[in-house]
Every structure is written in C-alpha cells, then in structure tokens.
Phi, psi and omega in degrees: 000137176239155177253132179303127179283314174205093186296333182270341179069027179239199179296139181214138171284120185253343180200155171230133178230160181240139176225169173280176181247037175288159182299319182294322178295314181295325176297313181299318180291326178300318179295314180293330186271006177308138181307128179236158181289332187238002174206162176219145168240113187227152176304134182279131176291345179272000183297124179288160179304135177083002180242155178241094179256147177229142175268141168256116183243129186237143179271112182276002176290347177281353181111145183300312183301313182293321180295318178294317179298320177298315178301315179302315181294319180296315180293319177297321180294319177296316179296321177296316179299322178294311182298326181272000176084008179287330173236150181285227181307138179215136174206142174281129177270309176216160174117333183296318180294316178302315183295319179296319178295315179300316180296315180297317181294327180268004180055047179256155177295142182275348182290110183297331183296330177297329183295337180281338184252340181264145177293144177255000000 
C-alpha cells in the first residue's frame, strides 16, 4: 500500500518549523527564503500567538522525486544551521513523518546529510 505523496502535483506545504525570533535567525531565514522557482519558506498562518512558525512549500510540478529531495535538503539545511548556531531555537512542527513516508515510498536514502551533496 502506498500513500499519495502529492495527488494534485502542484504546490504543497510539506513542513512547518519553529524558530526563535533573534536577528541572526531572521537573517539566516531571509537568505533561505529568497524567492525560488520551486520552493518557498513563508510565515505560517497557523502560527500560534508568541510563536514563530514557517511553512515550507514545494512545487511538485518538478516531479515527486525532485520535490521530496528538495524538501529533504531544505530540512537538512535548517538543521545544519541550527547545529552551527546560525539560527537559534529550531524544531520541526510537522512534516518529518510525511518526509519519511515519501522517502520510503520512493526508495530514497533517509540520511538527510546526503541531500545536501546530491542533486535533487
């Protein structure tokens, strides 16, 4: 049995993450959130009061495999920025489970670090 990764093949919110609102975090996110043809990082309308949530939105018209790989690379990059101190507090709100299922269904490696070095 498989679960549809993106049945419509269009733009989809694939993850929501939370960060602190320090100047260094917002600078790092501004760089990552530069308008791109196949993804967006935007403030989440679902963010509760006092929290800073962002949506990761990916364009699936590029193909499922490439969209999943891109999502994997974006999350890996955020986690790396957190570990290196470029962004303050960081936590995935939603999306990790979806990504793990998508990776398994597409028979892709689960190691997020590979996503930074392999083309998506």
